[in-house]
N, C-alpha and C positions, 0 to 999 in steps of 0.2 A: 424314829432310831437313825441316825444318819451313820455309813457306810464308811471304809475308813480311805480310799478312794476320793468319797467325795468332802470328808476334814480335811484331806491332804493335799489335793489338787483343784478343790472346788467341783459343782455340779455337775460343768460343762464336760469337764474332763469327766468324771467317771460314767455319766451317760453313752458318752462317745464309748468309753473303755468297754461299758457290758454289750454296747450294741455289736461293737468288735469283737469282741469272746464269742459272741450266737452265731456270728458269721463265720468266724472262724474253726467251728467248727463243721461248718459246711462244705466248706468252701480248702479245707487242709490236704483230706487225698484227695481234690480234685485236681490243687495246686502240685503235690506227688506225682502224681501221675501226670504230666505235665512237663514236669524236673525229668522225671527219670524217661520222658520220651527223648528230651532235649540228650540227656546223655547218650543212649541206647545209639541217637545219628554221631554223634560224636565223639572223636578219644579224648575225653579231659579230667583235668586231675584235679579241676574244681569248675560251681556251675555256682551260679548264685542266679534266682530266680525271685523278681518280685513279687510281695506278695497284692500287692495294687494295683498292677498294671500290668505285670506277667514281660516287662521287660526284661532278658536276663544278660550275665557278663559269664562266658566261659572262657577257661584256658586252655589250653592245648596238652599233654600229657607230658611234651618237651619243655614245656613252658615258654616255645618260640611260638605258637599262636593266640589269636583271641581271636573267639565268639560271640559277636555281638546282635543284638537282635530283641522282637518284640512279634507278637501275632500273628503280627501283618510279614514281615521273615526277616531273612538272620542272612550274616553275612562273616565270613573269617576273615581275618587278615594277620599279614607278621608279626610278631610285635616290635619289630622297627618300625611298624608304618606307623604305632599307638604315636601320637606327638606330644601330649596331655592327658592326664587323667587327675578330674580336683571333684572335693567335696564344693556342694553351690546349698548356698541356704540363704532359699528365698532370691536366688537367680542370681545369688553376689558369690564368686569362688571365698571359700574360707577355710584355714585348717581346722580339722577337727577339732582341737587342745580349744583352740579360738569359743569354742561356742556356747563356754561351759555357764556365760552368766547371760548370754542371749535369748530373745526371745524368738520365737521362730512358726512358720506357717508349711514352710515345703524343704525337703529335704532331698537331694537324688545326688548320684555321682552321675558325672557328665565323662565321658570317653571320645576325646578327640583322634582322629586319623588322618590318616593324609587319602583321601579321597576324597574327590571334588564332588560326585554326586549323589554321597551320602558322609560330610563331614564330621560331626558328634551324632553321640547317640548316647541316652540316659536311663541310667535306672532310677526309679523311682522309690524312696527309701519311707518316706514318711509327706502326708500330705492330709496339714488340716483343712477342715471343711470350713469352721466359724473365724471372722474376721480378729477377733482377739489371738492374737500369737499365745503361742504355748514355750515354756522356760526348760531350756535345754538341758535343764541340769531333772526333768523327770526321771525316774526310772526306765520308763518304755523308751524315751529318746535317748536312753545310756547304754540298754542294745542294741537300737536303730544305730547309736554310732561306731559300737565294737564292729556293729556287718559295715559300715564305711570302712575304718581301718583296716581291714582284713580282706577289704577288694581293693584298697588302692594298696596295700603293698603286695600286688599282686604284678601293681606295673614298676618298670625301673624310673626312676629317677629322669624327671627331667630338667 
């Protein structure tokens, strides 16, 4: 008997979802510890940590600073140094509401700052390993898009 995921989204999606579910249990505690360590080192009102590559975005308590980084390093910038914050679908900037009928393989938030050494910081939200793209109107991508909106609303419009 086919599962609901298989019937609704196809066997590839169902297989990937079950695989993510098994890995999720093992990595959730580790991810929470990593997120907590970031919060303990910095005074943040909000912190977003990617489950996929552990990149992170933190917003200072006063809203006047942003912490950007990944496990290799982190940098703090004044919010005024942020020149752009955009959602990228397969490398192309797009508004979250414009994704409804599209198929995608990769979704990330890119924050661009006034820093000659490291001008862009990517926060990976979704990375589909198959060549066949996933419809953006799936329930899982709906949750991912909600997180993207929560991140993007923290940055002033440019």
